[in-house]
C-alpha positions as a printed NumPy array, in Angstrom:
array([[ 36.493, 133.123, 256.806],
       [ 36.33 , 132.828, 260.567],
       [ 33.152, 132.909, 262.636],
       [ 33.687, 136.499, 263.824],
       [ 34.026, 137.82 , 260.29 ],
       [ 30.989, 135.852, 259.17 ],
       [ 28.926, 137.352, 261.987],
       [ 30.112, 140.867, 261.104],
       [ 29.26 , 140.463, 257.431],
       [ 25.886, 138.87 , 258.197],
       [ 25.001, 141.788, 260.463],
       [ 26.038, 144.195, 257.719],
       [ 23.744, 142.523, 255.186],
       [ 20.842, 142.457, 257.647],
       [ 21.067, 146.189, 258.367],
       [ 21.738, 147.124, 254.72 ],
       [ 18.575, 145.535, 253.38 ],
       [ 16.452, 146.42 , 256.402],
       [ 17.049, 150.079, 255.572],
       [ 15.82 , 149.527, 252.028],
       [ 12.937, 147.2  , 252.829],
       [ 11.559, 149.379, 255.63 ],
       [ 10.37 , 152.204, 253.392],
       [ 10.718, 151.351, 249.7  ],
       [  7.705, 149.037, 249.394],
       [  5.242, 151.352, 251.14 ],
       [  6.446, 154.65 , 249.683],
       [  3.749, 154.683, 246.999],
       [  1.004, 154.304, 249.59 ],
       [  2.412, 157.129, 251.71 ],
       [  2.799, 159.461, 248.733],
       [ -0.607, 158.688, 247.231],
       [ -2.831, 158.24 , 250.275],
       [ -1.263, 160.77 , 252.646],
       [  0.654, 163.38 , 250.681],
       [ -1.847, 163.198, 247.793],
       [  0.854, 163.071, 245.128],
       [ -0.499, 162.177, 241.703],
       [  0.588, 159.13 , 239.711],
       [  3.274, 160.961, 237.768],
       [  4.81 , 162.293, 240.963],
       [  4.793, 158.835, 242.564],
       [  6.45 , 157.406, 239.449],
       [  9.11 , 160.115, 239.458],
       [  9.818, 159.488, 243.141],
       [ 10.509, 155.808, 242.442],
       [ 12.472, 156.883, 239.381],
       [ 15.021, 158.461, 241.718],
       [ 16.422, 154.964, 242.246],
       [ 16.848, 154.577, 238.497],
       [ 18.762, 157.846, 238.309],
       [ 21.01 , 156.693, 241.141],
       [ 21.489, 153.311, 239.444],
       [ 22.901, 155.097, 236.413],
       [ 25.259, 157.281, 238.442],
       [ 26.378, 155.143, 241.387],
       [ 28.678, 152.778, 239.397],
       [ 30.797, 155.796, 238.459],
       [ 31.02 , 156.781, 242.116],
       [ 32.132, 153.293, 243.119],
       [ 34.752, 153.163, 240.379],
       [ 36.088, 156.673, 240.892],
       [ 35.983, 157.024, 244.692],
       [ 35.351, 153.842, 246.672],
       [ 37.688, 151.638, 244.636],
       [ 40.593, 154.096, 244.587],
       [ 40.773, 156.419, 247.55 ],
       [ 39.106, 155.263, 250.778],
       [ 38.589, 151.994, 252.7  ],
       [ 35.224, 150.456, 251.866],
       [ 33.969, 150.302, 255.449],
       [ 34.539, 154.06 , 255.894],
       [ 32.737, 154.916, 252.684],
       [ 29.831, 152.728, 253.803],
       [ 29.743, 154.449, 257.177],
       [ 29.723, 157.97 , 255.783],
       [ 27.102, 157.196, 253.122],
       [ 24.716, 155.601, 255.628],
       [ 25.123, 158.351, 258.213],
       [ 24.459, 160.982, 255.57 ],
       [ 21.612, 158.893, 254.144],
       [ 19.991, 158.54 , 257.572],
       [ 20.003, 162.303, 258.034],
       [ 18.525, 162.85 , 254.576],
       [ 15.787, 160.274, 255.221],
       [ 14.813, 162.045, 258.435],
       [ 14.547, 165.331, 256.557],
       [ 12.581, 163.575, 253.805],
       [  9.955, 162.495, 256.351],
       [  9.222, 166.158, 257.128],
       [  8.627, 167.214, 253.51 ],
       [  5.063, 167.415, 252.2  ],
       [  5.619, 169.232, 248.903],
       [  6.72 , 167.35 , 245.771],
       [  8.902, 170.206, 244.5  ],
       [ 11.222, 169.691, 247.488],
       [ 10.561, 165.975, 248.035],
       [ 11.85 , 164.99 , 244.599],
       [ 15.393, 166.46 , 244.749],
       [ 15.795, 165.248, 248.337],
       [ 14.871, 161.657, 247.493],
       [ 17.316, 161.776, 244.59 ],
       [ 19.991, 162.939, 247.045],
       [ 19.181, 159.995, 249.315],
       [ 19.252, 157.372, 246.565],
       [ 22.621, 158.697, 245.429],
       [ 23.858, 157.886, 248.935],
       [ 22.203, 154.483, 249.196],
       [ 22.665, 152.862, 245.785],
       [ 26.491, 152.684, 245.928],
       [ 26.26 , 150.84 , 249.264],
       [ 24.686, 147.812, 247.549],
       [ 27.818, 147.204, 245.499],
       [ 30.101, 148.161, 248.381],
       [ 28.618, 145.593, 250.784],
       [ 29.179, 142.926, 248.127],
       [ 32.781, 143.878, 247.432],
       [ 33.574, 144.12 , 251.138],
       [ 32.132, 140.653, 251.692],
       [ 34.061, 139.071, 248.821],
       [ 37.315, 140.645, 250.032],
       [ 37.126, 138.795, 253.341],
       [ 35.928, 135.401, 252.1  ],
       [ 38.135, 132.441, 251.352],
       [ 35.586, 130.891, 248.983],
       [ 32.849, 133.397, 247.997],
       [ 30.973, 130.785, 245.969],
       [ 30.355, 128.726, 249.093],
       [ 30.391, 131.414, 251.78 ],
       [ 28.548, 134.323, 250.205],
       [ 25.026, 132.806, 249.918],
       [ 24.883, 132.144, 253.662],
       [ 25.799, 135.767, 254.352],
       [ 23.675, 137.375, 251.651],
       [ 20.514, 135.525, 252.674],
       [ 20.452, 137.698, 255.815],
       [ 19.626, 140.602, 253.491],
       [ 16.546, 138.884, 252.125],
       [ 15.505, 137.845, 255.621],
       [ 15.844, 141.417, 256.888],
       [ 13.721, 142.694, 253.994],
       [ 11.029, 140.236, 255.078],
       [ 11.363, 141.273, 258.73 ],
       [ 11.109, 144.965, 257.825],
       [  7.939, 144.35 , 255.822],
       [  6.369, 142.319, 258.596],
       [  7.153, 145.004, 261.175],
       [  5.734, 147.819, 259.047],
       [  2.647, 145.759, 258.291],
       [  2.15 , 144.779, 261.948],
       [  2.409, 148.413, 263.064],
       [ -0.179, 149.373, 260.416],
       [  1.791, 152.481, 259.404],
       [  2.022, 151.993, 255.649],
       [  0.329, 155.319, 254.883],
       [  2.435, 157.241, 257.418],
       [  5.961, 158.615, 257.449],
       [  6.906, 156.062, 260.134],
       [  8.589, 153.603, 257.695],
       [ 10.879, 156.415, 256.523],
       [ 11.718, 157.293, 260.128],
       [ 12.436, 153.628, 260.9  ],
       [ 14.734, 153.441, 257.88 ],
       [ 16.435, 156.663, 258.984],
       [ 17.229, 155.26 , 262.414],
       [ 18.495, 151.934, 261.062],
       [ 20.587, 153.764, 258.441],
       [ 22.338, 155.729, 261.181],
       [ 22.847, 152.476, 263.097],
       [ 24.303, 150.911, 259.952],
       [ 26.582, 153.925, 259.532],
       [ 28.024, 153.505, 263.002],
       [ 28.229, 149.724, 262.614],
       [ 30.14 , 150.072, 259.332],
       [ 33.176, 151.524, 261.118],
       [ 33.456, 148.262, 263.107],
       [ 33.635, 146.1  , 259.97 ],
       [ 36.903, 144.446, 258.91 ],
       [ 39.332, 146.874, 257.3  ],
       [ 38.963, 146.784, 253.519],
       [ 41.485, 148.999, 251.671],
       [ 40.667, 150.41 , 248.222],
       [ 41.438, 147.655, 245.747],
       [ 42.562, 149.898, 242.886],
       [ 44.456, 152.564, 244.792],
       [ 47.147, 154.149, 242.667],
       [ 46.045, 152.486, 239.431],
       [ 45.489, 154.556, 236.325],
       [ 41.973, 154.278, 234.978],
       [ 40.486, 155.78 , 231.836],
       [ 36.946, 157.033, 231.388],
       [ 36.456, 154.119, 229.02 ],
       [ 37.136, 151.727, 231.914],
       [ 34.883, 153.617, 234.32 ],
       [ 31.79 , 153.713, 232.1  ],
       [ 32.36 , 150.228, 230.728],
       [ 32.578, 151.069, 227.019],
       [ 34.545, 147.89 , 226.358],
       [ 31.427, 145.873, 227.126],
       [ 29.623, 147.404, 224.152],
       [ 31.594, 145.11 , 221.845],
       [ 29.362, 142.286, 223.127],
       [ 26.456, 143.914, 221.292],
       [ 27.927, 142.478, 218.092],
       [ 26.764, 139.075, 219.307],
       [ 23.084, 138.679, 218.452],
       [ 22.088, 136.76 , 221.577],
       [ 23.663, 139.339, 223.878],
       [ 22.108, 142.242, 221.981],
       [ 18.65 , 140.65 , 222.139],
       [ 19.022, 139.947, 225.866],
       [ 20.236, 143.503, 226.47 ],
       [ 17.251, 145.034, 224.661],
       [ 14.773, 142.613, 226.254],
       [ 16.168, 143.34 , 229.726],
       [ 15.765, 147.061, 229.188],
       [ 12.239, 146.703, 227.807],
       [ 10.982, 144.292, 230.496],
       [ 11.999, 146.774, 233.191],
       [  9.402, 149.202, 231.839],
       [  6.382, 147.069, 232.857],
       [  8.321, 145.786, 235.881],
       [  8.383, 149.274, 237.403],
       [  4.562, 149.303, 237.631],
       [  4.821, 146.682, 240.375],
       [  7.453, 148.499, 242.393],
       [  5.704, 151.858, 242.163],
       [  2.06 , 150.897, 242.679],
       [  1.607, 147.349, 244.042],
       [  1.509, 148.377, 247.702],
       [ -0.802, 151.323, 246.999],
       [ -3.018, 148.979, 244.969],
       [ -3.299, 146.363, 247.72 ],
       [ -4.039, 148.959, 250.391],
       [ -6.468, 150.801, 248.139],
       [ -8.624, 147.724, 247.495],
       [ -8.683, 146.783, 251.165],
       [ -6.031, 144.091, 251.646],
       [ -4.996, 144.073, 255.309],
       [ -1.308, 144.169, 256.233],
       [ -0.303, 144.589, 252.595],
       [  3.373, 145.207, 253.399],
       [  3.555, 141.997, 255.403],
       [  1.842, 139.972, 252.692],
       [  4.177, 141.363, 250.036],
       [  7.101, 139.703, 251.817],
       [  5.8  , 136.414, 250.379],
       [  7.575, 137.564, 247.216],
       [ 10.958, 137.473, 248.935],
       [ 10.142, 134.131, 250.537],
       [  9.437, 132.628, 247.129],
       [ 12.603, 134.205, 245.786],
       [ 14.709, 132.26 , 248.268],
       [ 13.004, 129.006, 247.287],
       [ 13.401, 129.479, 243.541],
       [ 16.989, 130.625, 243.894],
       [ 17.824, 127.339, 245.595],
       [ 16.013, 125.439, 242.834],
       [ 17.728, 127.275, 239.978],
       [ 20.483, 124.697, 239.362],
       [ 17.814, 122.029, 238.796],
       [ 15.849, 124.243, 236.413],
       [ 18.991, 125.205, 234.507],
       [ 19.807, 121.572, 233.915],
       [ 16.34 , 120.816, 232.567],
       [ 15.404, 124.041, 230.787],
       [ 18.472, 125.999, 229.707],
       [ 18.84 , 129.765, 229.394],
       [ 16.183, 130.642, 226.828],
       [ 13.324, 128.757, 228.463],
       [ 14.282, 130.122, 231.89 ],
       [ 14.26 , 133.677, 230.552],
       [ 10.951, 133.118, 228.752],
       [  9.3  , 131.742, 231.895],
       [ 10.525, 134.748, 233.864],
       [  8.992, 137.204, 231.387],
       [  5.778, 135.195, 231.089],
       [  5.34 , 135.357, 234.857],
       [  5.562, 139.136, 234.784],
       [  2.605, 139.204, 232.395],
       [  0.742, 136.585, 234.449],
       [  1.178, 138.448, 237.738],
       [ -0.419, 141.575, 236.249],
       [ -3.325, 139.531, 234.919],
       [ -3.817, 138.093, 238.404],
       [ -3.833, 141.616, 239.834],
       [ -6.43 , 142.62 , 237.241],
       [ -8.781, 139.782, 238.161],
       [ -8.166, 139.393, 241.895],
       [ -9.99 , 140.991, 244.801],
       [ -9.68 , 140.896, 248.609],
       [-12.679, 138.561, 248.848],
       [-13.14 , 135.19 , 247.164],
       [-10.408, 135.868, 244.604],
       [ -7.76 , 136.969, 247.075],
       [ -5.711, 133.92 , 246.062],
       [ -5.032, 135.671, 242.766],
       [ -3.493, 138.604, 244.586],
       [ -1.331, 136.265, 246.672],
       [ -0.389, 134.386, 243.519],
       [  0.751, 137.598, 241.857],
       [  2.939, 138.39 , 244.856],
       [  4.408, 134.89 , 245.156],
       [  5.322, 134.897, 241.456],
       [  8.017, 137.423, 242.342],
       [ 10.461, 134.582, 242.975],
       [ 10.135, 133.31 , 239.403],
       [  9.842, 136.791, 237.89 ],
       [ 13.089, 137.938, 239.43 ],
       [ 15.229, 134.8  , 239.616],
       [ 14.308, 133.339, 236.241],
       [ 14.883, 136.518, 234.291],
       [ 17.317, 138.802, 236.089],
       [ 19.548, 136.295, 237.873],
       [ 19.529, 134.012, 234.828],
       [ 20.345, 136.958, 232.578],
       [ 23.264, 138.008, 234.75 ],
       [ 24.662, 134.476, 234.75 ],
       [ 24.322, 134.365, 230.958],
       [ 26.158, 137.69 , 230.601],
       [ 28.949, 136.511, 232.879],
       [ 29.367, 133.346, 230.829],
       [ 29.438, 135.158, 227.491],
       [ 31.668, 138.064, 228.472],
       [ 35.457, 137.678, 228.26 ],
       [ 37.164, 137.695, 231.636],
       [ 38.65 , 141.15 , 231.083],
       [ 35.223, 142.81 , 230.738],
       [ 32.959, 140.699, 232.946],
       [ 32.439, 143.509, 235.458],
       [ 31.873, 146.036, 232.711],
       [ 29.313, 143.749, 231.077],
       [ 27.378, 143.351, 234.326],
       [ 27.539, 147.103, 234.833],
       [ 26.189, 147.655, 231.336],
       [ 23.202, 145.379, 231.981],
       [ 22.514, 147.035, 235.338],
       [ 22.709, 150.477, 233.726],
       [ 20.21 , 149.41 , 231.054],
       [ 17.758, 147.676, 233.398],
       [ 17.675, 149.408, 236.757],
       [ 18.815, 152.638, 235.169],
       [ 17.309, 153.386, 231.769],
       [ 14.539, 150.779, 231.73 ],
       [ 13.287, 151.499, 235.232],
       [ 13.421, 155.257, 234.684],
       [ 11.271, 155.015, 231.558],
       [  8.962, 152.619, 233.382],
       [  8.465, 154.862, 236.397],
       [  7.544, 157.752, 234.14 ],
       [  5.123, 155.633, 232.095],
       [  3.528, 153.999, 235.14 ],
       [  2.871, 157.403, 236.651],
       [  1.22 , 158.684, 233.491],
       [ -0.933, 155.557, 233.18 ],
       [ -1.974, 155.784, 236.831],
       [ -2.995, 159.406, 236.329],
       [ -5.049, 158.53 , 233.266],
       [ -7.023, 155.944, 235.247],
       [ -7.449, 157.887, 238.488],
       [-11.08 , 158.501, 239.386],
       [-10.385, 160.722, 242.397],
       [ -7.757, 161.078, 245.132],
       [ -8.504, 157.649, 246.577],
       [ -9.971, 155.648, 243.687],
       [ -8.268, 154.069, 240.685],
       [ -9.293, 151.88 , 237.761],
       [ -6.76 , 149.225, 238.707],
       [ -7.822, 146.668, 236.103],
       [ -6.976, 149.132, 233.338],
       [ -3.733, 150.182, 235.   ],
       [ -2.486, 146.582, 235.29 ],
       [ -3.568, 145.767, 231.732],
       [ -0.846, 148.042, 230.344],
       [  2.184, 146.274, 231.903],
       [  0.569, 142.888, 231.186],
       [  0.437, 143.708, 227.474],
       [  3.933, 145.205, 227.458],
       [  5.379, 142.128, 229.177],
       [  3.664, 139.836, 226.661],
       [  5.051, 141.848, 223.731],
       [  8.604, 141.656, 225.099],
       [  8.157, 137.901, 225.633],
       [  7.065, 137.349, 222.03 ],
       [  9.914, 139.421, 220.588],
       [ 12.474, 137.682, 222.798],
       [ 11.144, 134.242, 221.842],
       [ 11.465, 135.052, 218.135],
       [ 14.88 , 136.694, 218.091],
       [ 16.926, 135.106, 220.887],
       [ 19.099, 132.16 , 219.906],
       [ 20.633, 130.205, 222.741],
       [ 24.187, 129.028, 222.305],
       [ 24.876, 125.856, 224.207],
       [ 27.284, 126.35 , 227.05 ],
       [ 28.675, 124.132, 229.771],
       [ 27.536, 125.594, 233.073],
       [ 28.055, 123.585, 236.226],
       [ 25.592, 123.663, 239.098],
       [ 28.321, 125.   , 241.332],
       [ 28.916, 127.954, 239.055],
       [ 25.219, 128.663, 238.777],
       [ 24.843, 128.778, 242.536],
       [ 27.833, 131.045, 242.925],
       [ 26.913, 133.436, 240.125],
       [ 23.271, 133.577, 241.2  ],
       [ 24.305, 134.49 , 244.708],
       [ 26.592, 137.24 , 243.437],
       [ 23.961, 138.605, 241.09 ],
       [ 21.158, 139.152, 243.603],
       [ 22.429, 141.945, 245.82 ],
       [ 23.24 , 144.4  , 243.101],
       [ 19.815, 144.492, 241.493],
       [ 16.91 , 143.702, 243.668],
       [ 14.4  , 146.202, 244.869],
       [ 11.494, 143.984, 245.933]])
């Protein structure tokens, strides 16, 4: 990969994740504090991403992979998405807001996979070259959060407008990217291939089945963080909450780089257990922390994101890739993504909204300790069940492969 191509791909990743990071984190605060949506409505709004996560793989398989160059599909989706985001910023009623945000997520979610596939197509050695390109996405997420926090507009529609403008910029920029023809043009594909039914045969293996179920279940308490963490921090008086939440992405970079060392010492099961345990711990820290003398607990809960995400989701994706036969590796990853960021997150967003409503005192006051207790308990239950039933099969995994697979796994799954 030459320097020009590297610069083009790096710019693509920066804009792609800036769009997402600019508005996703603070959406709950805007909906709750400004539009006065209740907890269920906030949960449903975040659940739009889960709906898109279940549908977008079919779009990629049926359209982007077979009919049009990737860069053109990216351009059209981002231009359309930018227009929808602008319209979304003008809506104040949930009855209209909900279908419009679903329409936007259906445009955005496929672009996560498309930016990955476009990058891999133009790299000579993705295992070595991709991490240096993909890290621009994490950096841009951090930059977006810092900008929104610095402007002090977390409860306004400004983050959505910023994302709208950058999405349109990304749409125009996409047409300048290296030409990437559809990789499966002219090939015959069955519905079984598209929806990844072949990967279901892996469920016969106990370890895979347990991981699959645990991944789905852990996404239920996980969604509490995505839907309500920013609203929580703003509600209790933490200044520049969006900026401080970027510490989670900073820690993610650190722990990703350390993963090969942890793999060598701990193995899959212990890594997965630590990841789940940290989800429970972060909610306990949120329960006990405050913006005064115990603010370190709040920061600790945010910083744990690196372990929560890398140790469970990235590790799980590497495990799936190692266990799945070569012919169904993509289908297996798609199946896990469908279960986690599709089914699991959708259930979680619904449940988190209901719980938030049950512990709402008035329009601007919540019983946060009781709200966070629920996902803490759920995470602990999943941890116990996983510890009992998962049996790790020893496998030879080199550090080089871990680095490569971890880098490939991140972009397709990460909200915050």
